KEFI-776759 format. One record per residue (C-alpha): residue number from 1; residue in one letter; x negated, y, z negated. Coordinates in nm, 2 decimals. Each point is the difference from the previous one (the first is absolute). Last residue first. Layout:
BEGIN
(NUM a (X Y Z))
...
// end
This chain:
BEGIN
(300 x (4.89 -5.50 0.19))
(299 x (-0.32 -0.20 -0.03))
(298 x (-0.23 0.10 0.29))
(297 x (-0.11 -0.23 0.28))
(296 x (-0.31 -0.07 0.21))
(295 x (0.00 -0.26 0.27))
(294 x (-0.34 -0.13 0.12))
(293 x (-0.01 -0.20 0.32))
(292 x (-0.28 -0.24 0.12))
(291 x (0.06 -0.14 0.34))
(290 x (0.01 0.33 0.18))
(289 x (0.23 0.09 0.29))
(288 x (0.36 0.02 -0.12))
(287 x (-0.04 0.22 -0.31))
(286 x (-0.01 0.36 -0.10))
(285 x (-0.30 0.24 -0.05))
(284 x (-0.33 -0.11 0.15))
(283 x (-0.31 -0.15 -0.15))
(282 x (-0.37 0.00 0.06))
(281 x (-0.20 -0.31 0.08))
(280 x (-0.31 -0.15 -0.15))
(279 x (-0.19 -0.16 0.28))
(278 x (0.01 -0.34 0.18))
(277 x (0.37 -0.06 0.00))
(276 x (0.10 -0.23 0.29))
(275 x (-0.09 -0.31 -0.21))
(274 x (0.29 0.09 -0.23))
(273 x (0.25 -0.07 0.28))
(272 x (0.20 0.18 0.27))
(271 x (-0.13 0.35 -0.10))
(270 x (0.07 0.30 -0.22))
(269 x (-0.07 -0.06 -0.37))
(268 x (0.16 0.31 -0.14))
(267 x (0.34 0.13 -0.10))
(266 x (0.14 0.28 -0.23))
(265 x (0.35 0.05 -0.13))
(264 x (0.08 0.30 -0.22))
(263 x (0.24 0.14 -0.26))
(262 x (0.26 -0.28 -0.01))
(261 x (0.25 0.07 -0.28))
(260 x (0.02 -0.29 -0.24))
(259 x (0.33 -0.11 -0.15))
(258 x (0.00 -0.38 0.02))
(257 x (0.22 -0.02 0.31))
(256 x (-0.19 0.27 0.19))
(255 x (-0.34 -0.15 -0.09))
(254 x (0.12 -0.34 0.12))
(253 x (0.11 0.15 0.34))
(252 x (-0.35 0.16 0.04))
(251 x (-0.16 -0.34 -0.08))
(250 x (0.22 -0.16 0.27))
(249 x (-0.08 0.27 0.25))
(248 x (-0.38 -0.05 -0.05))
(247 x (0.04 -0.37 0.08))
(246 x (-0.04 -0.26 -0.27))
(245 x (-0.19 -0.33 -0.02))
(244 x (0.13 -0.27 -0.24))
(243 x (-0.31 -0.18 -0.12))
(242 x (-0.01 -0.37 -0.10))
(241 x (-0.18 -0.11 0.31))
(240 x (-0.22 0.31 -0.03))
(239 x (-0.24 -0.12 -0.26))
(238 x (-0.08 -0.36 0.09))
(237 x (0.00 0.11 0.37))
(236 x (0.10 -0.24 0.28))
(235 x (0.37 0.07 -0.04))
(234 x (-0.04 0.38 0.05))
(233 x (-0.23 -0.01 0.31))
(232 x (0.26 0.13 0.24))
(231 x (0.13 0.24 -0.27))
(230 x (-0.34 0.15 -0.04))
(229 x (-0.04 0.07 0.37))
(228 x (0.35 0.15 0.00))
(227 x (-0.11 0.24 -0.27))
(226 x (-0.30 0.09 0.20))
(225 x (0.22 0.09 0.29))
(224 x (0.24 0.19 -0.22))
(223 x (0.35 -0.11 -0.10))
(222 x (-0.13 -0.19 -0.31))
(221 x (-0.15 0.31 -0.14))
(220 x (-0.29 -0.11 -0.23))
(219 x (0.11 0.19 -0.31))
(218 x (-0.09 0.28 -0.23))
(217 x (0.24 0.13 -0.26))
(216 x (-0.07 0.33 -0.18))
(215 x (0.23 0.12 -0.27))
(214 x (-0.01 0.35 -0.14))
(213 x (0.16 0.14 -0.32))
(212 x (0.26 0.27 0.05))
(211 x (0.14 -0.09 -0.35))
(210 x (-0.25 -0.24 -0.16))
(209 x (-0.04 -0.34 0.13))
(208 x (0.07 -0.31 -0.21))
(207 x (0.36 -0.05 0.12))
(206 x (-0.07 0.07 0.37))
(205 x (-0.28 -0.26 -0.01))
(204 x (0.24 -0.24 -0.16))
(203 x (0.26 0.07 0.27))
(202 x (-0.27 -0.06 0.26))
(201 x (-0.08 -0.34 -0.15))
(200 x (0.37 -0.09 -0.01))
(199 x (0.02 0.08 0.37))
(198 x (-0.31 -0.20 0.07))
(197 x (0.13 -0.32 -0.17))
(196 x (-0.25 -0.27 0.07))
(195 x (-0.30 0.23 0.03))
(194 x (-0.26 -0.11 0.25))
(193 x (0.09 0.24 0.28))
(192 x (0.02 0.28 -0.25))
(191 x (-0.37 -0.03 -0.07))
(190 x (-0.18 0.15 0.30))
(189 x (-0.09 0.30 -0.22))
(188 x (0.28 0.07 -0.25))
(187 x (-0.10 0.33 -0.17))
(186 x (0.20 0.17 -0.28))
(185 x (-0.03 0.36 -0.11))
(184 x (0.07 0.22 -0.30))
(183 x (0.05 -0.27 -0.26))
(182 x (0.21 -0.01 -0.32))
(181 x (0.36 0.07 0.12))
(180 x (0.14 -0.31 -0.17))
(179 x (-0.25 -0.21 -0.19))
(178 x (-0.26 -0.23 0.16))
(177 x (-0.05 -0.38 0.02))
(176 x (0.16 -0.02 0.35))
(175 x (0.26 -0.27 0.05))
(174 x (0.06 -0.06 0.37))
(173 x (-0.36 0.09 0.08))
(172 x (-0.13 -0.27 -0.23))
(171 x (-0.24 0.00 -0.29))
(170 x (-0.36 -0.01 -0.12))
(169 x (-0.11 0.35 -0.08))
(168 x (-0.33 0.10 0.16))
(167 x (-0.25 0.28 -0.07))
(166 x (-0.24 0.01 0.29))
(165 x (-0.37 -0.03 -0.04))
(164 x (-0.12 -0.26 0.25))
(163 x (0.01 -0.27 -0.27))
(162 x (0.36 0.10 -0.07))
(161 x (0.09 -0.04 0.37))
(160 x (-0.16 -0.35 0.00))
(159 x (0.21 -0.09 -0.31))
(158 x (0.31 0.12 0.18))
(157 x (-0.07 -0.22 0.29))
(156 x (-0.04 -0.31 -0.21))
(155 x (0.30 0.09 -0.22))
(154 x (0.23 0.05 0.29))
(153 x (0.31 0.21 -0.09))
(152 x (-0.17 0.34 0.03))
(151 x (0.09 0.34 -0.13))
(150 x (-0.27 0.27 0.05))
(149 x (-0.13 0.31 -0.18))
(148 x (-0.19 0.32 0.08))
(147 x (0.01 0.01 0.38))
(146 x (-0.33 0.15 0.12))
(145 x (0.05 -0.09 0.37))
(144 x (-0.32 -0.21 0.00))
(143 x (0.14 -0.20 -0.30))
(142 x (0.37 -0.03 0.11))
(141 x (-0.06 -0.15 0.34))
(140 x (-0.23 -0.29 -0.05))
(139 x (0.09 -0.03 -0.37))
(138 x (0.01 -0.38 -0.01))
(137 x (0.38 -0.01 0.05))
(136 x (0.16 0.33 -0.10))
(135 x (0.35 -0.12 0.07))
(134 x (0.15 0.32 -0.14))
(133 x (-0.26 0.27 -0.01))
(132 x (0.06 0.27 -0.27))
(131 x (-0.11 0.35 -0.08))
(130 x (-0.15 0.13 0.32))
(129 x (-0.32 0.12 0.17))
(128 x (-0.03 0.37 0.05))
(127 x (0.02 0.00 0.38))
(126 x (0.29 -0.26 0.01))
(125 x (0.16 0.07 0.33))
(124 x (-0.32 0.05 0.20))
(123 x (-0.18 -0.26 -0.21))
(122 x (0.25 -0.26 0.14))
(121 x (-0.09 0.10 0.36))
(120 x (-0.37 -0.05 -0.06))
(119 x (0.04 -0.32 -0.21))
(118 x (0.17 -0.17 0.29))
(117 x (-0.28 0.11 0.24))
(116 x (-0.26 -0.13 -0.25))
(115 x (0.17 -0.34 -0.01))
(114 x (0.02 -0.02 0.38))
(113 x (-0.37 0.09 0.02))
(112 x (-0.09 -0.25 -0.27))
(111 x (0.18 -0.29 0.17))
(110 x (-0.23 -0.29 -0.08))
(109 x (-0.08 0.13 -0.35))
(108 x (0.36 0.08 -0.08))
(107 x (0.12 -0.34 0.13))
(106 x (-0.27 -0.17 -0.22))
(105 x (0.17 0.12 -0.32))
(104 x (0.31 -0.19 0.09))
(103 x (-0.19 -0.31 0.11))
(102 x (-0.20 0.01 -0.32))
(101 x (0.32 0.02 -0.21))
(100 x (0.15 -0.30 0.16))
(99 x (0.13 -0.18 -0.31))
(98 x (0.06 0.32 -0.19))
(97 x (0.19 0.17 0.28))
(96 x (0.19 -0.33 0.07))
(95 x (0.14 0.01 -0.36))
(94 x (0.21 0.30 0.10))
(93 x (0.31 -0.17 0.13))
(92 x (0.03 -0.23 -0.29))
(91 x (-0.02 0.29 -0.25))
(90 x (0.33 0.13 0.11))
(89 x (0.26 -0.27 -0.07))
(88 x (-0.19 -0.12 -0.31))
(87 x (-0.01 0.35 -0.16))
(86 x (0.36 0.08 0.07))
(85 x (0.12 -0.33 -0.13))
(84 x (-0.22 0.04 -0.32))
(83 x (0.13 0.35 -0.06))
(82 x (0.36 -0.10 0.06))
(81 x (-0.04 -0.28 -0.25))
(80 x (-0.16 0.22 -0.25))
(79 x (0.28 0.26 0.02))
(78 x (0.05 0.37 0.08))
(77 x (-0.19 0.08 0.31))
(76 x (-0.05 0.37 0.10))
(75 x (-0.33 0.08 -0.17))
(74 x (-0.18 -0.33 0.02))
(73 x (-0.34 -0.04 -0.17))
(72 x (-0.29 -0.20 0.15))
(71 x (-0.22 -0.09 -0.29))
(70 x (-0.37 -0.03 0.06))
(69 x (-0.24 -0.23 0.18))
(68 x (0.08 -0.36 -0.06))
(67 x (0.36 0.02 0.11))
(66 x (0.20 0.17 -0.27))
(65 x (0.36 0.08 0.10))
(64 x (0.22 0.26 -0.16))
(63 x (0.36 0.07 -0.09))
(62 x (0.03 0.34 -0.17))
(61 x (0.01 0.15 -0.35))
(60 x (-0.10 0.34 -0.11))
(59 x (-0.10 0.21 -0.30))
(58 x (-0.02 -0.25 -0.28))
(57 x (-0.16 0.14 -0.32))
(56 x (-0.17 0.32 -0.06))
(55 x (-0.25 -0.16 -0.23))
(54 x (-0.24 -0.11 0.28))
(53 x (0.16 0.06 0.33))
(52 x (0.18 -0.33 0.08))
(51 x (0.12 -0.10 0.34))
(50 x (0.23 -0.29 0.00))
(49 x (-0.02 -0.21 0.31))
(48 x (0.27 -0.24 0.08))
(47 x (-0.09 -0.34 0.14))
(46 x (-0.20 -0.18 0.27))
(45 x (-0.32 -0.20 -0.03))
(44 x (-0.23 -0.09 0.29))
(43 x (-0.25 -0.26 0.11))
(42 x (0.23 -0.31 -0.02))
(41 x (0.35 0.10 -0.11))
(40 x (0.05 0.14 -0.35))
(39 x (0.33 0.17 -0.08))
(38 x (0.13 0.22 -0.29))
(37 x (-0.30 0.21 -0.08))
(36 x (0.03 0.29 -0.25))
(35 x (-0.28 0.23 0.09))
(34 x (-0.17 0.23 -0.25))
(33 x (-0.18 0.29 0.16))
(32 x (-0.27 0.21 -0.17))
(31 x (-0.14 0.08 0.35))
(30 x (-0.36 -0.13 -0.04))
(29 x (0.10 -0.23 -0.28))
(28 x (0.22 -0.21 0.24))
(27 x (0.18 -0.25 -0.22))
(26 x (0.21 -0.25 0.18))
(25 x (0.26 -0.15 -0.22))
(24 x (0.14 -0.35 0.07))
(23 x (0.31 -0.19 -0.10))
(22 x (0.11 -0.36 0.03))
(21 x (-0.34 -0.16 0.01))
(20 x (-0.05 -0.33 0.18))
(19 x (-0.11 0.16 0.33))
(18 x (-0.26 0.23 -0.16))
(17 x (-0.31 -0.17 0.15))
(16 x (-0.28 0.25 -0.02))
(15 x (-0.17 0.28 0.19))
(14 x (-0.11 0.33 -0.15))
(13 x (0.19 0.23 0.23))
(12 x (-0.19 0.26 0.20))
(11 x (0.11 0.36 -0.09))
(10 x (-0.34 0.14 0.07))
(9 x (-0.07 0.06 -0.37))
(8 x (0.07 -0.36 -0.08))
(7 x (0.34 -0.15 -0.03))
(6 x (0.16 -0.17 -0.30))
(5 x (0.27 -0.27 -0.03))
(4 x (0.14 -0.01 -0.35))
(3 x (0.18 -0.32 -0.11))
(2 x (0.31 -0.11 -0.20))
(1 x (0.17 0.34 -0.05))
// end
């Protein structure tokens, strides 16, 4: 070992120029982790993480990324090169959320009635909160719903969710940092449209869910009138130009392929545009009318 790179209690790296060193170790005293780093590129380090539990010795080893906040560990990736490629490919698409965070937050303030309508239907399918939100963002959905933990790829958005009181693990929907069959429910609230491999993300949700666990996927239905409005403005939006909008039927087909049994479908946001919605709306079963659709599935 030529150098030790330490982090503070919040996981923030103590900065330095390590480009001339051939081997790094990241010591995170909070978690008793030792990290054997094999690559240094700008603001992040990548290598294999070796979890050490005091005198019990090595208990686990996985590829990881450290990017200023805390390690992002990969569960289903086997090499450093694969981890680095995976990270670079995905993080590019999420940088916009950090760069335009005020615009993102402003949408919820400007469209408060729409936002509360969406929360109303989500609460109807998650009355007791939930275990995990994938693509938690700044916590706008998970926190009021009472979801206990979130996974978020954007460090800026995740930090805001943490400040608001949500427990966040930095990571990606396609490689969730959870063990098999370890959570009872998974929420994806207007997140699947930003995931580069939605089928892989749903397979990961299936993997981490307990038997008969519940998945809740909320979308702006591209076949609805409001969905068509979003599509017409897609290229003009810094957020939606990189989104892939889904129809309710497409989500239902993905559920079937992955192994989820659809238990209910609910819709709300009835109108031609968001400006038509002046009061919090109720919801109906099914899809085809409302712009906001919630599909609930069970792991089978």
